[in-house]
C-alpha positions as CSV (number, residue, x, y, z in Angstrom):
1,M,-6.6,-7.8,7.0
2,K,-3.3,-7.2,4.9
3,L,-0.2,-8.2,7.7
4,P,3.2,-9.9,5.1
5,D,5.2,-12.0,7.2
6,E,8.5,-10.7,4.9
7,L,8.3,-7.4,6.7
8,L,9.3,-6.1,10.7
9,Y,6.4,-3.5,12.5
10,T,6.6,-1.6,15.3
11,E,4.2,-1.2,18.2
12,T,3.1,2.5,16.7
13,H,2.0,0.3,14.0
14,E,4.4,1.3,11.1
15,W,6.3,-1.4,8.9
16,V,9.1,-2.1,8.1
17,R,11.4,-3.9,5.0
18,I,14.9,-3.6,4.9
19,E,17.0,-3.9,1.1
20,G,20.3,-4.0,1.8
21,D,21.4,-0.8,3.8
22,R,17.5,0.8,3.2
23,A,14.5,0.5,5.3
24,T,11.2,1.2,3.3
25,T,8.8,1.8,5.6
26,G,5.2,3.1,5.7
27,I,2.0,2.8,8.1
28,T,-0.3,-0.7,8.2
29,D,-3.3,-1.7,7.4
30,F,-4.4,-2.0,10.4
31,A,-3.5,1.7,11.0
32,Q,-4.7,3.0,7.8
33,N,-7.9,1.3,8.5
34,Q,-8.5,3.1,11.8
35,L,-7.9,6.0,9.9
36,T,-10.4,5.7,7.1
37,D,-9.8,8.2,4.3
38,I,-6.6,9.4,4.2
39,V,-6.6,13.0,3.2
40,Y,-3.2,14.4,3.2
41,V,0.7,13.2,4.4
42,D,3.3,15.7,5.7
43,I,6.8,13.7,5.1
44,P,9.9,15.1,6.1
45,E,12.7,16.2,3.4
46,I,15.5,13.8,1.7
47,G,18.2,14.3,3.7
48,K,17.1,14.8,7.5
49,K,18.6,12.1,10.0
50,L,15.8,10.8,12.3
51,K,16.5,9.4,15.3
52,K,14.5,6.3,16.1
53,G,10.8,6.6,18.1
54,E,11.4,10.5,16.7
55,S,7.9,11.3,14.7
56,L,8.8,11.7,10.6
57,G,5.6,13.6,9.6
58,V,1.2,13.4,9.6
59,V,-0.6,11.4,8.2
60,E,-4.2,13.4,8.5
61,S,-7.4,11.7,7.4
62,V,-11.0,12.6,7.4
63,K,-11.4,11.2,11.3
64,S,-8.2,12.8,12.8
65,V,-4.6,13.4,12.8
66,S,-1.6,10.5,13.6
67,D,1.8,11.0,14.2
68,L,4.0,9.2,11.9
69,Y,7.1,7.5,14.1
70,S,10.5,6.5,12.7
71,P,10.9,3.4,13.4
72,L,15.0,2.8,12.6
73,S,17.0,5.7,13.4
74,G,19.3,7.0,9.9
75,K,18.4,9.4,7.4
76,I,16.1,9.6,4.5
77,V,17.1,8.8,1.0
78,E,14.0,8.9,-0.3
79,V,10.4,10.3,0.0
80,N,7.1,8.7,-2.3
81,E,6.4,11.9,-4.0
82,N,3.0,10.0,-5.2
83,L,1.1,11.0,-1.7
84,K,1.7,14.9,-2.0
85,D,-1.3,14.3,-4.6
86,R,-2.5,11.0,-3.6
87,P,-2.4,10.3,0.0
88,Q,-5.3,7.4,-1.0
89,L,-2.6,5.3,-2.0
90,I,-1.8,4.8,1.9
91,N,-5.5,3.3,2.1
92,E,-5.6,1.4,-1.2
93,D,-2.0,-0.3,-1.2
94,P,0.1,0.2,1.8
95,Y,2.7,-1.9,1.9
96,G,3.4,-0.9,-2.3
97,K,2.4,1.8,-4.1
98,G,1.4,3.9,-0.2
99,W,5.7,3.7,1.4
100,I,5.6,6.8,2.9
101,V,9.4,7.3,3.2
102,K,12.8,5.4,2.5
103,I,15.7,5.5,5.3
104,E,19.8,4.6,5.1
105,L,20.8,2.3,7.9
106,E,22.7,4.1,10.8
107,N,22.3,1.1,13.0
108,R,21.3,-1.9,11.9
109,E,21.4,-3.6,15.6
110,E,17.9,-1.9,15.6
111,L,16.1,-4.1,13.4
112,K,16.6,-6.6,16.7
113,R,14.0,-4.4,18.6
114,L,11.5,-4.5,15.3
115,L,8.3,-7.0,15.8
116,S,7.6,-10.1,13.2
117,A,4.6,-10.0,12.0
118,H,3.1,-12.9,14.3
119,A,4.2,-11.2,17.5
120,Y,2.3,-7.5,15.6
121,K,-0.5,-9.2,15.4
122,G,-0.1,-10.3,19.4
123,T,-0.4,-6.6,20.0
124,L,-2.5,-5.7,17.7
125,M,-5.2,-8.6,20.1
126,E,-4.4,-6.4,23.6
127,E,-5.5,-3.5,22.5
128,G,-8.6,-5.9,21.3
């Protein structure tokens, strides 16, 4: 399982890459592995405002349907249009080509509540 140290994570299995005042987010390698073959991704439109923890969309796999949660509060400024035709990009490259949305940060203080790779790995061990 891949778990890049430079990213931040949520207990609901989303990852975050901070670039200036924007956060790119997607689901972790662990999450995509649990879902198995992803067949559809429902993501919000650009401009939608989200609060931390609010549902930002749905990932559907051959096995189940799972909500995606916003790891931070802010406005959607970009969506990964490639996922419409190729949702399997999340399975193939969850931290790269499989990113889901980019959020313009509203409150940088929320970053302090995200998990390091080490802390996230600890939550996975607890889930067990």
